[in-house]
N, C-alpha and C positions, 0 to 999 in steps of 0.2 A: 504494500500500500504506500504510494508516493505521498508523503506529507511532511510538514514541518511541525514537530510537536514540542511545545514548551512545557517542561515539568517544573512546577513551582513548589517550594516549601518555605517554611518560616523558621529555620533553625540555623545554628552555626555549623559550618562545614565539618568541624572536628568533633561534633557531638556523637555520642553512641546512642542511637535511637532506632526504633522499628521503622520510622519514616525514612530515614537515610538508608537503612538496610534495604528497604523496598526499592528505593530509587537506584541505589548502586547495583542492585541485582538485575533490575529490569532494563536499564539503559543499554547494556551490551546486546541484549536480545533484540531490542528495537533497532539498534544500528545494524545488526546482522540482517535485518529485513529491509535494509535500505531506507529506513525512516531517519530523517534528519532530526536530531534531538539536541535541545539545549536545557540545562538545569539552572534554575534561578532561585537563589535564596532572597526572599523579599526582606529578610532581616539584615542581610549584609550588603544590599544594593540600594541605590537611590531611585527616585521617581523617574529620572531620565533613563536609567538602565531598564526599568520596568517597561517604559514606553517603547524603547528600541527593541526589546525582546518580543513584546507583543506584536508590534508591526511586522516583525520577521515571521511570526508563527502563523500556522493555519488553525491550530487548536491548542488548548491549554488543559493540562491535567493539574488541578490544584490539590495540594496535600495539606491545606490549612484553611481556616476560616478568615482569610484576609479580604475583608469586604471591599476596601478601596481598590485593591487589585482586581477583584472580580468585576466591580462596576466599570473599571477602565477597560477590561477585556470585553465586556458586553458592549460598551460604547463603540469599540473598534470592530464589532461584529464577529468576534471570535467564539467558537464553540468551547464551552467549559465543561469538562468532566471532573466532578468533585469527588474526592475520596476521603471517607471518614476513617481516621485512625483511632479516635477516642470518642467516648459517649457524648451525645449532644446535651443530655439532661443529667444534672448532678444527682437527682433523686434516684437514678438507676445505678448509682455507684456501688452500693453494697447488696442490692437485691433487685433483680429484673422481674418485672411483672408485665404480662401481656395486657396492654391498655390501648384504647383508641387515642388519637391525637389530642382531643379535648380533655380526656381523662388524664393523660400524661401531663398536660399543662396544669391541670388542677393539682395533681400530685406534686408538681414542681413548686407551685405556690405554697402549698401546705408545708412542704419540706423546707422552704426558705424562711419561714416565720421563726424568728429567734425567741428564746425563752425570756420571760419577764426579768429574770435576774442576770441576764447576759451583760457583759461589758458593752460600753457604747460602740466600740469598733465593730462588734458582732451584730449590733442592731443596725448599723449602717451597711454592713456587708451585703444584705439582700439587694441593695441598689446596684452594687458591682456585679453580683451574680446575674441579675436580670438584664443588665446591659450586655453582658457577655452572651446570654442566651438569645437576645434579640439580634445581636450581630451574627451568631451562628445561623439563625433562621433566615435572616436577610440574605446571607451569602448563599444558603441553600436555595432560596427563591430565585436568585440570579442564575444559578447553574443550569445547564441544559440536561445533564445526565448525572446520576448519583450512584456511587459505589461505596462499599465499606470493606474493611479488612477481615471481617468475620461474619458468620451468620448472626451471631449475637448482636453485633453492631447494626447489621441490616435491619433486624427485627426491632431493636430498641429505638431506632430513629422515628418510627411511627409517623412519617411525613405523609402528606396527601398524594404523594407520587411514589413509584417503586424505587427501592434502593437495592442494587444488586451486589452480591458478594464477589469481591475481587481479592482473593487471598494474597498475602505477601509471599512472593516466591523465595526459594532458597536453592542455591546451586550446590549439588552434591556430586562429586566425581563418580563415574561408574567403576573406576579401577581402584577403589579404596582397599587397602590391605585389611583383612579382618583384625580387629583389636584383640589382643591377647592379655592374659593375666599379668605378664611381665610389663605391660604398658601402664598398669594401674599403680598409683602410689600406695605405699603400705606404711602404717595401718590404712585399711580401706577408708576412703574419704567421701563424705557426702558434701555436696556443694550447693550453695545458693548464690546467684549473681543477679543483682538488680538494685533498685532504689530501696533504701532502708527506711521504711515508713510502716505505720501500723497496718495499712491495708494490704501490704505484701505478706503479712503473717510469719515473718521470720522468728518472732517470739514463740510461735507454735513449734517450729523446728527445734529451737533451743530446749523447750520443755519436753519435746519428744526425746531429745538426746539425753535429758536427765533420766527419763524412764528407761531408756536403753542402757544407760550406765549402771542401773540397778541389776542388769542381767549380765553385762559383759564390759570389757575394757578395750577391746581390739578395734577401735574405730576413731575417726576424727570428723569434725564438721568444719568446713571453711566457708565463711561468709564474705562475699566480694561485693563492694559497692559502698556508697556513702548516702547520707541523708539525715534528716532531722532526728531519727531514732538511733543513730550510730552509738552514742554514749549510753543511752538507755539499754540497748541490747547487750553491750559489753558488761554493763552493771548486772543485768539479769544473769548472764552466763557466770559471772563471778559469784553472785548470791547463790546460784544453784551448784556451786563448786565444780564448774565445768571448764575452768581456765586452761587445764591441760588437754582438753578434748575439743574445745570450740575456739577457733581463731578468726580474727577479722583482718583482712588484707587492705581494706580501704579501696579506693578506686584504682582500677588497672586499665591498661590499654586493651583494645579489642583482641589483638593477637594473644596477649597474656591471659585474658579471660578464657579464650578458646583452648589454650594449652592446659589450663587448670581443669577445665571441664573434661578434656580428653583423659586426664589422669584419674578422674573421679570414678567411683563405682556407680554413682547415680547423681543426677541433678534433681534437687527438691524444689518444687514451686508451690508453696503452701498458701496461696493467695486467699485473702478474705473477701476482696472486692470482685466485682464481675469483670474479670480480666478481659480487656477488649481484644487483645491479639495474642499475647504469650509467645513472642518471637524467640525468646531465649530457649524455649522448649524445642523449637525447630533447629536452633544452633546446636543444641545437645545432640540431636539426631544426626546432624552433619558430621559429628565426630564419633558416632556410634555409642553414645552414652545413654543408658536407660534413664527414664524420668519417672518421678513420683510427684503427682500433681493433685491439687484439690479439685473437686467438681464445681468450679466457679467460672462463670463467663465463657470465654472461648477456649479455655484449656482443654476440655474434652474434645473439641474440634481439631486442635492442632496436635495433640498427643496421639501417638499410635496406639493401637489396641494392645500392644505389648507393654505399655506403660502401667504403672500402679496408680490407682485412684483412691481417694478418701474424701469423706465429707469434711468441709471446712470446719475448724474448731475441734475436730475429733483427734486429739493429741495421742490417745492410746492407739488408734488405728494407724496413725502415722508411725509411731514407735514400732508397731508390729511389722510394718512394711520395711522399716530400716533393719530390723532384726532378721527378717527373711532374706534381705539382700546380702547381708554378711554371711549367712549360712549357705547361700547358693551363688557364689560369684561367677561360676561358669554359666549358669542360667542367665545372669544379668548381662554378660557379654553377648549371649545369643539374642536376648531381647533387644539390646542396643543395636545389633546388626540388623535385625528384622525391622526395628523402628526406623533405621536409616533408609532402608529400601522403601518403606511405606511413605515416608516424607518426600523422598526423591521423586516418587511417582505423583503423589497428590499435589505437591507444591512445586512442581517443575517450572522453571523460568519460561521454557518454551510454551507451556500451556497458558501461563499467565500473560505472556506477550500476545498470543493469539486472542485471548479474551479481551485484552485492552484494545487491540486493533479492531476487533469486532464492535466493541462499544463505540470507538471513535467513528467507525463507518455508520453505525446506527444514528449517532448524534448528527452527522452530516446529512443523513437522509430525513431526519425528523423535520 
């Protein structure tokens, strides 16, 4: 398909994010189909660069709710394919319910009302929250075609028009050597990589490690990342007498994170919130590492059937999974290899490029 496609995002180029992961994976596939592609960070560029890039393009794929940019693209007559990487409504953050558009708006209003004893800044916050929501909805109204990174995000948008699922692709080589026991660090290590915040459920992993320590000593837990709960989680590990079993590396580069995941017996993703994408689970599959995930958000969508699942907040079930993994390391390797094959097929870059180009074609025909 001969076209000039401008891919917009609103992040710094050196950030580690699912948005940039999606863009960096799909661009080579687009170029191999003879599509001319430009990537534009609206955070790192000025209005003049926006205008120049838009004039050059035939269509725009937007990966953020940048209303001014969308309005400029629409004014210049460009087709806009909007992709949602995060939930539109904050009220769906911890629990998704199937609602109509008006019911969802009502739920958002109720959820935004602060308590009577809240500090002044939290009483003012609903104004900020509603201005952000209006911006998201206005950007959605301007767009010609709507996609989302998971079925959960597609369903939770509940907009008056269809939102199609366009999964984030991940490139997995066909000639990967099977991972062996000698490739794992010992004592066997469970790993979490991501933002350290209450909604990610890292404290659940630490509490499960405490239960596991009551049964055995031959394991480690490595927590990679930073965030507002970094010190709180370190304190929790210390209080539970886990300092020799749970370590915190802080923020690492992307290659360093993948190397640590490769050495781990399993990646644990114990999210509390309705995880919109769960890209780290795909990256674990890329290096043949089995995953243990909570049944929240899109995690059941992106995790292979060979992964281990547990209900969020069920620390005992998580501890049982950890214990099983330590007892059956060869099985974990087999599960990791099978998971890698599953993800390579379902989240193939070629399939996602075909889907995106089909969407672009439909947008032009609309």
